[in-house]
N, C-alpha and C positions, 0 to 999 in steps of 0.2 A: 714218823715224829719222831722228835726230840723234844722233851720238857722239861725246862729248866728254873731257875731262880736268877735274876737279874737285880745287884743292888746297887742302884746307883750313889753320885760320888755324897748325896745329903744321908745316906741310909737309907732309903725307903728301899724297897722289893718289891718287885713286879713279877708272878709267875710268867710265863713265856713258852708259846709251843712254837716250832717250828719244821719246816717241810724236810725231809731228809735230801741232802745235797745242798741245801740254799749255805747262802753265809752266814756265818750267828752275825754280821753287821747287819745284814737286811732282815732276819729275822726281830735283830733288837727294834729297828725304824720301823717296821711293822707293828710294833708295837705298842708303837707310839711315844717309845722312849727315844730321844733327841737329842741326847749328850753328848751321843759321841760326835765329834767333830769328822772324821772321816774326809780329811780336807784334798785327799787327791782322789777322793772319788772308787775306795775302793781297790786300788789298783795297787797297794803293796809299795806307796813310795814315800811315805811319810809314817809316822806312829802314832796318829791323832785319834785312831780305835783302839788305841792301848786296855787290854782287861785283863784281868788275872782269872785264872779259873784253875778252878778248884774240882776232879773228876768228882762221880759217885764212887762208893766201894767197887770194884771189880774192873772200872771204869776204863775206857781207851781214846788215846786222843792220836794222831798222825802226828807225826816230827815237824817241829819246828822246820820249818825249810828253809836253803841258805839266803836265799833273798830277806825271809822274812824276820829272820836273825839279825844281817846288817842293820835291817830300819827296826830292830828291836835297842840294836844297841847303843843308837842315838839319845834312847831315855835315860835319865838318871831314877827311875823307878824301875827300874828291868828286876824280876825274880824268877825263880823255877818256876813259878804261874804263870807268866807272863806269854800274852799271845797277841797277835792282831786281829780284832775282828773280821775284818775283814781278807783272811787267810784261812780260818778253821770252819770249814762245812759242817755242817749238823746230820749227825749218822745217830741210828739207837745206843751204837756206844755211849753215847753221850745224853741220853735221859737220866735230869736225875743233876746234871752238875749244876754249879755254882756258877755264877760268874759276876766282875766284882769291876768296876767301873774305874781305870786307873785315875790317878789322879793326872789337871791339866799341866803342862809344865809352861814352863814362859818360851811362848814364842809359839805356843798354839794358838789356834785363830776358832 
């Protein structure tokens, strides 16, 4: 199980727990946080589940895949901490991370 904090666009923080292997998007939604549009349903075909991830000290995350990188390239808000919540699978190494929801962009539904 991974325990992490989600910061919404309004600045509210929520403690979330997700099972290993689940996507970050599913864990956030299961926690009742509905701000991520995920217009494509989690298929890495849009960037409406864009988040900024700060890993805990010593934590590691799988690298961004080429497909995820292409989708993130469409965002004006991309940073080195950018990930798509539909593509990041939870694992113990992510325990303690901070996830901040990226600002909505024009064209997001």
